[in-house]
N, C-alpha and C positions, 0 to 999 in steps of 0.2 A: 818299367819306368823307374828311374831312381828317385823315389819320392816316398817318404814315410807314410803318406796318406793313401796307401794302396788299397785297392779293392781286395777284400779278404776272401778270395776264392778257395784258397788252400786251408789247411788246418795246422795248428801248432803241433809240433812233434810230441807224441805221447798223449795227445788229447783229441777227442773226436769233436764233431760239430755240436753246437748247442741244439738239443732236441726239444721240439715243440709239437703239439697236436694240430690237427687240421683246423680246428676252430680258432686257435690262436694265430695260425698262419693267415687265415682270412682276415682276422682282426688287424694284424700287422700290415697286410697288403692294403686294406681299406684306409688305414691311417696314412700310409705312405702316399697313396693316390690323393688323399685329401690335402696333404702338405704340398705335393707337387702342383696341385691346382691352385692352392693358396698363394704360392710364391711364383706361379707362372713358369714352371720348369718343365719343358717338354721332355718326355722319356723316349717313346718309340720314334724312330726316324721315318720320314716320308718315303714312299716307295721309290720315287725318283732318286733320292739320295742313296738309298741302299743299292739300287741298280747301278748307279754310277760308281759306288765304292767297289762293287763286285767286279765291274769291268776293269777297274784300275789294278785289280789283283791277278789279272790273267797274264800269262806269258812273262812272268816276273824277270826271269834270267835274261830273256831276249831284250826286254826293255833296258836292263842294266848294261848289257853288252853294247847296245846302240848308243849309250851315253859315254862310253869309255874315252872316246877321242876328245870329248869336250870337258873332261874332268881330270883332277889329279888322281892318279892311281896309287892308293895307299895300301893295297892289299898285302904287301910284304911287310908292313909295319906291325909289330906286335901290338895287338889291340884286344881289349876285353871289356865286358860290362860287369857292373856290380849292382845288384838289386835285391829287394826283399825276396824271400823264398817263394811267395805266392804271386809275384809280379807276372802279369799276363803279356806285357809288351816291354821291350827294352829300347828306349829311345835315346840313350846316351852311352857313349863308350869312351875309353881313355887310352892314350898312348903316351909314353914318356921316355926321354933319353937324357943322360948326363954327358955333356961334352966338355972339352978342356976349359972353355971360358963361359959356358952358359948351360942352363937347363932348357929343354924344349918340351912343352906340354901341349898335346893335342887333345881337344875335346871334340868328339864327333857326335853330331846330333842328327837324328833321322831327318832326311830331306822331305818333310811332309809337303812343302809347297810344290814339289815336283808333281805330286798327285792332286793336291788341293790348292787351287789357285782362283783368282777372282772370276774366272770364266766358268766355274763349276757350281753345281747346286750344293755340293758339300761345303764350299766356302760360305755361301749364303746362310746355310744352316748353322755353321760354326759361329758366324757373326751374331745370329739370333741367340744361341745358347751361351756364348761368352766364355765358358770354361766347363771342365768336368767337375762333377760334384760327387764327393765320396761320403755316402751315408754308411753307418755300420752294416757291413754285409751286403751292400747294394750300391751300384754306381750308375749315375746318369751321365753318359758320355757326351763329350763335345763333338767327337768324330766317330763314325761307325767302327765298332771293334773289329769288324772284318778287315778293315784297312789298317788300323793301328796294330793289330796282332799278326800281320803278315808282312807286307812290303815295308811298313814303317817300323818294324821290329828288328833290331840289330842282333839277330840270332847268330849263334856261333856257326862257323864253317860254311856260311853262305854269303855271296856278294850282296852288298846293300848300298843304296845311294845315301850319301850323307852331306851335311853342311858342316865343314870342319873349321874350328877356330884354332889356329896354330900360334902359340905364344912362345917367344924366346925370352927367357927370364934371366936377369942378372943373378950371378951366383951368390953375391953378398946380400942384396936387398930383396931379391925375387921380384923386383919391379920389371915392367915390360921394357924390353929392348926393341922388339918389333912385334907387330900383330898382323896376322894375315888370315882373312876369312874367305873361304872358297868352297865350291862344290867338289865332292870327291866320291870315289868308290872305295869302300873299306870291306874288310872281311874279319869279323871278330874271331879271335882264337879261343875264347873261353867265356862262358856265362857263369859268373860267380854270384853266390848269394852273400849277404853280409857275413853269415857264419863262415862260409868258405874263405872269405877275405881275411877274417880274424885267424882262422886256422893256418893259413899260409904265412901270415905274419909271425905266428908262434912257431911254426915248423915248416920251413921251405919245402920239405919233401912232400907236403900235402898238395903241392901243385902238380904232382905227377899224374894224377887222374885226369887233369884237364889238357895238358900239352905233351905228355909223355916225353919224347926225346928233348923237347925244348922247355921242360918244366922249370929248369933253373932260370931261364930267361923271364918267365912269368913271375916267379918268386922274387927275383931281383928287382924287377920293375914295380911290382906291387909294394915292395919295401921302400923303393925310391919315392914313389908317389905318396906313400904315407909320411915319409920324412919331410917332403915338400909341403904336404897338407898341414902337418903339425906346425911347421915354421910359419906358413901363411896364417894359420889360426892364431898363433901367438902374436904375430905382427898386427893382425886386425884388432886384437884385444888391446895391445899397447897403443894403437892409434885411437882407441876409444869406441870401437864397435861393441855393441851390446850383445852378450852371449848368455841367453837365458837357460841354455841346457849345457852346463859346463862338463857334465859327466857322460856325454855322448861317446859311444864306442868309436874305435878307430875307423871302421868301415864307413860309418855315417859321416865322420869328419872328412875323410877323403872325398866323398861325393859332394858334400856341402861346399868345401873349400874350392874344389875344382870347378864346380858349377858357378860359384860366385866369381871366380877369376875369369871364366869365360864370359859371363853376363857383363861384367865390368869392362872387359876388352871390347865387346861388341858396342856397348854404349859409348866408349871412347871413340871408336871408329865412326859411329853415326853422328855424334855431336861435334867432336873436336875436328875430325878429319873431313867430314862431309857437310856438317852444319845443317842436317836435315831434321825435320820433325819425325818423330816416331812415338811409340807407346812407351813412355818412360814411367818408372815407378817412383813416386814421390811420397815421402813419409814425413809429415810435419812433426815438430818437436813439442813436447809438453811445455807449459809455462814454468818459470822457476818455482812458483808457488805449488804447482802440481807435482813437480819433482820432489820438492821438500816434503809435501804431504805423503808421497809414496815412501820416501826414505824414513820418515818418522814411524810410519806403520810397520815397516820392516824392522826398525830398531827395537820396537816394542815386543817382537816375537821372542818367545822363550828360547834361550840358547843361541840367539843371533846377535851379532854386533857389526854395525856398519863402521868401517875404518874412518876415523876422524879426519885423516889427512886427504881423504878422497871425497869428502862431502860436497865440495864445489865442482866435482866432475861426476855427475850422477851415474852415467853409464859405467864408468870404471868402478864406482862405489858398489853398484849392483853386482858387477862381475866378481869383485873381490869377496863380497859377502856370500854369494852363491858357492864359491869355491870352498869356503870354511864352514858354511851352515850345516846343521844336522839334516840328514836326508828327509826327515819328517816335515821339515819346514820349507822345502824347495817349492812346493806348489803354492804356498801362501806368499812367498817372496815373488814368484812369477806373477801371481794374480795381482799383487799390489802394484806392480809395474804396469801390467796390461790395463788396469783400470784407468790410468792417467794417460795412456798412449793414444794419440789421435789415430784414426784409421789411415792406413796407407791407401793411395789411390793412383789410378793411371792418369797421366797428363801428357799432352803433346809437347809441353815445355818442361824440361828436366830440372830447371833451377828452383831451388828450395831443398833439393837433395833428399837423401834417405837418412833420416835421423838415427834410426836404430842401428843401421850398418855403419853410420858415419861416413858415407860415400857422398862426394859432392854431386855426382850424377849417377844414376843407376837405371837399368832396364832389364827386361826378361828376354831370354833367347833360347834357353835350354829345354823347354817343355812344350813344343808346338803341338803335341798331341792333346794336351789337356788345358792349354791357356790360349785364348784369342790373342793376347798381347804378343806372345812368342811367335804365333803364326803370322801376325801382321809384320813383326820386326824381321822375320825371315824373308818375307816378300820385299820389304824395303831394302834390306841389305843386298838382295839379289838383283832387284830391278831398278832401285833408286826411285821407284814410283812414289809419288805423294798422294795421300788420300784427302780429298776436299772435306770429307766429313770426319776427319780424325778426332777433333775434340769431342764430337758426339759419340764416336766409337769408344773413346777413353771413358767417358761418363757411363756408357752402357756396360762396358766390361767391369767397371767398379761396382755398379749397381747389381749386376748378375753375381758377382763374387759375394757381395753382402747378402743377397737373397739365398745363395747356396749355404752360406755359413748359418744363417738364421734357420733354414730348413734342417740342417744337420743338428743344430742345438735342440730344436723342438722334437726331432725324431729320437735323439738320445734320451731326452727327458721322458718321452712316451715309453720307450723300452724299459727304462727304470721303473716307471709307474706300473707296468704289467709284470714286474719281477724278473726282467732280463738284464744282464750286464752288457752294456753297449760295447765295451772293449772285448769281452768274450765273443760276442756276435761278430765283431769286426775281425778278430784274429782267427776264429775257428769256423765261421760260417754257421748256417742253420740247416737242420735236417728235420723234415716233417715225418713223424712216426705215428703209428696207429694208436698206441697207448701212451 
């Protein structure tokens, strides 16, 4: 899954897992259980849900073959995934082409709703859970991993069912010329880690280990999607989108910009073309006084200067400041902004927009394995079905997200209290040793 909040099942190269003894392991487990109970976060799945998930993973290739006549066959399209090194499931993949008068960008998302629909126990369980929660070194899943890591994982060299967002983009503005959203069958050609992506951008020959005879094709397309992502990123900033991590590497930028482009395209389809209710992401804006308070706090930091000509455009002021600020001050600048930012929430009415992104309307579509909003929106796009309890679903998803964030914050604080680095635990995992 292309998401920086991944479950850290692997280890950082050159470093082993964080070692703890059995007593500390029990202490950590007891604390985790206490927090899950406090925030009403179910961990283990009911037997009915697990049995259903297991059945959905049987005869995978035959299921896919039976679907071919009803879907777009995109298996000949050069397609690849880009994820963290320790990702356990790959739920989004990219394809891209440059044509004489346009670019075409395909974002393929695992077709989770083919397996998890309103007639299944898995759907009911996902509604209850609301989202996947990532604690340092431990994940509470929204959907059974046996499903997410098999039929819903776009592994290389195997046919998979997908929900594709095909976007034809103007060469000058990168605006949408046409948007098409449809069910498809894809076949990923390569599974890249973020490091692989960076290596191929630096040296196209590094693609040879993935596609052999067609490595040049992968290298060229990876370079093309980076150039598009960079342009989309700069255009977003110019339009006033807040960018709190300006030094993100190229691989992360590719995934972030392509997923934003696809989410925005789906929202456009749902709201403007169909006029339907869905789970939209709404982010209110701080008051002028709150923005002023944040900018003053930033201005007072040592070695930091907020450009005077951008003071009346706070998001652009923060972007410009972050780009020039010393690295040691980045966290403090980000925290000053986050303190005055209202919480984003899910709503069935998109108007009010997404302030941080500076999008008039916005919604989620690209992570149906880990977010209820995306799962719901997949079903609405496919079936055009409306949910009578959608406002309550939006409130529930927002509440569950907040509960998960609170649980993660308290769990991280606890790890620090007992002398463990939460980031090390998250990146390297834990190993219980005798001594």
